C-alpha positions as CSV (number, residue, x, y, z in Angstrom):
1,M,-71.7,-42.5,-29.4
2,T,-73.3,-40.7,-32.3
3,R,-77.1,-40.9,-32.4
4,F,-79.4,-40.3,-35.3
5,D,-82.6,-39.6,-33.3
6,N,-85.3,-37.6,-35.3
7,Q,-83.4,-38.2,-38.5
8,T,-84.7,-39.9,-41.7
9,V,-82.2,-42.2,-43.5
10,I,-82.7,-43.8,-46.9
11,V,-80.6,-46.9,-47.5
12,T,-80.8,-48.4,-51.0
13,G,-80.2,-52.1,-51.6
14,A,-81.2,-52.7,-48.0
15,G,-82.9,-56.0,-48.5
16,Y,-79.9,-58.1,-47.5
17,G,-76.1,-58.1,-46.9
18,I,-74.3,-54.8,-46.4
19,G,-77.4,-52.7,-47.1
20,R,-79.4,-54.6,-44.4
21,G,-76.5,-54.2,-42.0
22,I,-76.4,-50.4,-42.6
23,A,-80.2,-50.1,-42.2
24,E,-80.1,-52.0,-38.9
25,H,-77.1,-49.9,-37.6
26,F,-78.9,-46.6,-38.2
27,A,-82.1,-47.9,-36.6
28,K,-80.2,-49.0,-33.5
29,K,-78.9,-45.4,-33.3
30,G,-82.4,-43.9,-33.4
31,A,-83.0,-43.1,-37.0
32,S,-86.2,-43.7,-39.0
33,V,-85.0,-45.9,-41.8
34,A,-86.5,-46.1,-45.3
35,I,-85.6,-49.4,-46.9
36,F,-85.2,-49.3,-50.7
37,D,-84.7,-52.6,-52.5
38,L,-85.9,-54.1,-55.8
39,D,-86.9,-57.3,-54.0
40,E,-90.1,-56.7,-52.1
41,K,-89.8,-59.8,-50.0
42,T,-86.3,-59.1,-48.7
43,S,-87.0,-55.4,-48.1
44,K,-90.0,-56.3,-46.0
45,E,-87.8,-58.8,-44.1
46,T,-85.4,-56.0,-43.2
47,E,-88.3,-53.8,-42.1
48,D,-89.6,-56.6,-39.9
49,I,-86.1,-57.3,-38.3
50,I,-85.8,-53.6,-37.4
51,V,-89.3,-53.1,-36.1
52,S,-89.2,-56.3,-34.0
53,S,-86.1,-55.0,-32.3
54,G,-87.9,-51.7,-31.4
55,G,-86.6,-49.6,-34.3
56,K,-88.4,-47.5,-36.9
57,A,-88.4,-48.6,-40.5
58,K,-90.6,-49.0,-43.6
59,S,-89.8,-50.8,-46.8
60,F,-90.3,-49.0,-50.2
61,P,-89.7,-51.6,-53.0
62,T,-87.8,-49.6,-55.6
63,D,-85.8,-50.2,-58.8
64,V,-83.2,-47.4,-58.5
65,S,-82.6,-47.7,-62.3
66,D,-86.2,-46.5,-62.9
67,Y,-86.3,-42.8,-62.4
68,E,-90.1,-42.6,-62.1
69,N,-90.0,-45.4,-59.5
70,V,-87.3,-43.5,-57.6
71,I,-89.3,-40.2,-57.6
72,R,-92.4,-42.0,-56.4
73,S,-90.6,-43.9,-53.6
74,V,-88.8,-40.8,-52.3
75,S,-92.1,-38.8,-52.3
76,N,-93.6,-41.7,-50.2
77,V,-90.7,-41.4,-47.8
78,R,-91.4,-37.7,-47.3
79,D,-95.0,-38.4,-46.6
80,H,-94.2,-41.2,-44.1
81,F,-91.1,-39.9,-42.3
82,G,-90.6,-36.3,-43.4
83,L,-87.5,-34.7,-45.1
84,V,-84.5,-36.9,-45.6
85,D,-81.4,-36.3,-43.6
86,V,-79.1,-39.1,-44.8
87,L,-78.9,-40.9,-48.1
88,V,-76.9,-44.1,-48.3
89,N,-76.5,-45.2,-52.0
90,N,-75.8,-48.9,-51.6
91,A,-77.8,-50.7,-54.3
92,G,-75.6,-52.6,-56.7
93,I,-75.2,-55.7,-58.9
94,R,-72.1,-57.5,-60.1
95,Y,-71.3,-60.0,-62.8
96,V,-67.9,-61.7,-63.2
97,R,-66.8,-62.0,-66.8
98,R,-63.8,-61.1,-68.9
99,V,-64.5,-58.0,-70.9
100,L,-64.9,-59.6,-74.3
101,E,-67.5,-62.0,-72.9
102,I,-69.7,-59.4,-71.3
103,P,-73.1,-59.2,-73.1
104,N,-74.0,-55.6,-74.0
105,E,-77.2,-55.8,-71.9
106,E,-75.2,-57.0,-68.8
107,W,-72.8,-54.0,-69.1
108,N,-75.7,-51.6,-69.5
109,R,-77.6,-53.1,-66.6
110,T,-74.5,-52.8,-64.3
111,I,-74.0,-49.2,-65.1
112,A,-77.8,-48.5,-64.9
113,V,-78.1,-49.9,-61.3
114,N,-74.7,-49.1,-59.8
115,L,-74.1,-45.7,-61.2
116,T,-77.1,-44.2,-62.9
117,G,-79.3,-45.4,-59.9
118,M,-77.2,-43.2,-57.6
119,F,-77.6,-40.2,-59.9
120,Y,-81.4,-40.7,-59.9
121,M,-81.4,-41.0,-56.1
122,V,-79.4,-37.8,-55.7
123,K,-81.7,-35.9,-58.0
124,A,-84.7,-37.0,-56.0
125,V,-83.3,-36.6,-52.5
126,V,-81.0,-33.5,-52.6
127,P,-83.9,-31.0,-53.0
128,M,-85.2,-32.1,-49.7
129,M,-81.8,-31.7,-48.1
130,Q,-81.6,-28.3,-49.5
131,E,-84.9,-27.4,-47.9
132,K,-83.3,-28.3,-44.5
133,H,-79.9,-26.6,-45.5
134,R,-78.1,-29.8,-44.4
135,G,-77.7,-33.4,-45.4
136,K,-75.3,-36.3,-45.7
137,I,-74.7,-38.6,-48.6
138,V,-72.6,-41.8,-48.4
139,N,-72.1,-43.8,-51.6
140,V,-71.0,-47.4,-51.4
141,A,-68.2,-48.0,-54.0
142,S,-65.8,-51.0,-53.8
143,I,-62.1,-51.8,-53.8
144,S,-62.9,-52.9,-57.4
145,G,-63.2,-49.2,-58.1
146,L,-59.7,-48.7,-56.8
147,L,-57.9,-51.8,-58.2
148,G,-57.8,-53.5,-61.6
149,Q,-59.2,-57.1,-61.2
150,N,-59.8,-60.0,-63.6
151,G,-63.5,-60.3,-64.6
152,R,-64.5,-57.0,-63.1
153,A,-64.5,-54.6,-66.1
154,A,-68.2,-53.6,-65.9
155,Y,-68.4,-53.7,-62.1
156,G,-65.0,-51.9,-61.6
157,A,-66.0,-49.2,-64.2
158,S,-69.3,-48.6,-62.3
159,K,-67.6,-48.4,-58.9
160,G,-64.8,-46.2,-60.3
161,G,-67.5,-43.9,-61.6
162,I,-69.1,-43.8,-58.2
163,I,-65.8,-42.6,-56.7
164,Q,-65.5,-39.7,-59.2
165,F,-69.2,-38.9,-58.8
166,T,-68.7,-38.6,-55.1
167,R,-65.9,-36.1,-55.6
168,S,-68.0,-34.0,-58.0
169,L,-71.0,-34.1,-55.7
170,A,-68.9,-33.0,-52.7
171,V,-67.7,-29.9,-54.7
172,E,-71.1,-29.0,-56.0
173,L,-73.3,-29.6,-52.9
174,G,-71.0,-28.3,-50.2
175,P,-71.1,-26.7,-47.7
176,E,-74.8,-27.7,-46.9
177,I,-74.6,-31.3,-48.0
178,N,-71.6,-33.5,-47.1
179,V,-70.8,-36.3,-49.6
180,N,-68.3,-39.2,-49.2
181,A,-68.0,-42.8,-50.1
182,V,-66.8,-46.1,-48.7
183,A,-65.1,-48.9,-50.6
184,P,-65.8,-52.3,-49.0
185,G,-63.4,-55.2,-49.5
186,F,-64.1,-58.9,-48.9
187,V,-67.4,-59.2,-47.0
188,P,-68.7,-62.7,-47.3
189,G,-72.4,-63.7,-47.4
190,T,-73.6,-60.5,-49.1
191,G,-74.6,-61.9,-52.5
192,M,-72.0,-59.7,-54.2
193,M,-69.3,-62.2,-53.1
194,K,-71.1,-65.4,-54.0
195,E,-68.4,-66.7,-56.4
196,I,-65.9,-66.4,-53.6
197,D,-68.2,-67.6,-50.8
198,K,-68.5,-71.0,-52.5
199,D,-64.8,-71.3,-53.1
200,S,-63.0,-71.9,-49.8
201,K,-59.6,-71.6,-51.5
202,S,-60.4,-68.1,-52.8
203,S,-61.8,-67.1,-49.5
204,S,-58.7,-68.2,-47.7
205,W,-56.6,-66.3,-50.3
206,M,-58.5,-63.1,-49.7
207,V,-58.1,-63.4,-45.9
208,A,-54.4,-64.2,-46.3
209,N,-53.9,-61.0,-48.3
210,T,-55.8,-58.9,-45.9
211,P,-53.5,-57.3,-43.2
212,V,-56.0,-57.7,-40.4
213,K,-56.4,-61.4,-41.3
214,R,-60.1,-61.7,-41.2
215,P,-63.0,-61.1,-43.6
216,G,-65.2,-58.0,-43.2
217,T,-68.7,-57.9,-42.0
218,P,-71.7,-55.7,-42.8
219,E,-71.3,-54.1,-39.4
220,D,-67.8,-53.0,-40.3
221,V,-69.1,-51.2,-43.3
222,A,-72.1,-49.8,-41.4
223,A,-69.9,-48.3,-38.7
224,A,-67.9,-46.4,-41.4
225,V,-71.0,-45.2,-43.1
226,A,-72.5,-44.0,-39.8
227,F,-69.3,-42.1,-39.0
228,L,-69.3,-40.3,-42.4
229,S,-73.0,-39.5,-41.8
230,S,-72.3,-37.9,-38.4
231,D,-71.4,-34.4,-37.4
232,E,-68.0,-35.7,-36.3
233,A,-67.2,-36.1,-40.0
234,S,-68.3,-32.6,-41.0
235,F,-64.8,-31.6,-42.3
236,I,-64.5,-34.8,-44.4
237,A,-65.8,-34.3,-47.9
238,G,-65.2,-36.0,-51.3
239,V,-63.2,-38.9,-49.9
240,T,-63.5,-42.6,-50.5
241,L,-62.7,-44.6,-47.4
242,P,-61.6,-48.2,-48.0
243,V,-63.2,-50.5,-45.5
244,D,-61.2,-53.6,-46.5
245,G,-58.9,-54.5,-43.6
246,G,-55.9,-53.0,-45.5
247,F,-56.4,-55.3,-48.5
248,S,-56.0,-52.4,-51.0
249,A,-52.8,-51.3,-49.3
250,S,-51.2,-54.7,-49.4
251,K,-49.5,-56.9,-51.9
252,Y,-52.5,-57.5,-54.1
253,L,-51.7,-60.1,-56.8
254,V,-53.1,-59.1,-60.2
255,E,-52.7,-62.7,-61.3
256,G,-54.9,-64.0,-58.6
257,K,-58.2,-65.6,-59.6
258,F,-60.1,-63.0,-57.7
């Protein structure tokens, strides 16, 4: 199994859900994990979970949409753990509204966190990777960036932008830095799926339209992220890997509520 001993990994949005699952996965594989999250309480909880299990982690409360905050946190990671080997851009928010009902500030906040935040993280971290002449970046997109969905105009636009940003980064930063993305599907209990989590009918519909007939887990996404961050994936660049149980390949119903 791939190990990440003596490697420093930053995971944004690691205070809960998929981000926490990714952070725990890398820690179990020997990495020193820097936990970035806007919520100081949940980021510290992730740190405590990892450390209590014998792993190495430290939380750095960070708003990825604030460039000065990002620069400061990344500098602190360097001081604490050393140069960064892997960057996992997972931080994100989502609102569910039809396009004409989206307040301007909600649209702007979605783009600022989901897309501009990745840009800021890349600007801050890539120079360290270039010092080492190697690095891995994995961006967390979504099947909402691959499919048109009701109520997902802002979120889908941000996630579609991530997919194109990933392609451009792979072209610009190769061969030293390897860049890819994952596109998770239905992963309950992560906060991003709260409107589906509380609606059993919608949850059942999602599972019924997923070929593997089960919801995803943070560990499913974490395993894919770890693979793309490993040397085994060194000839994979600029791709977006759906981690959705085949949902995006199936008979997705545009008329469906979700």
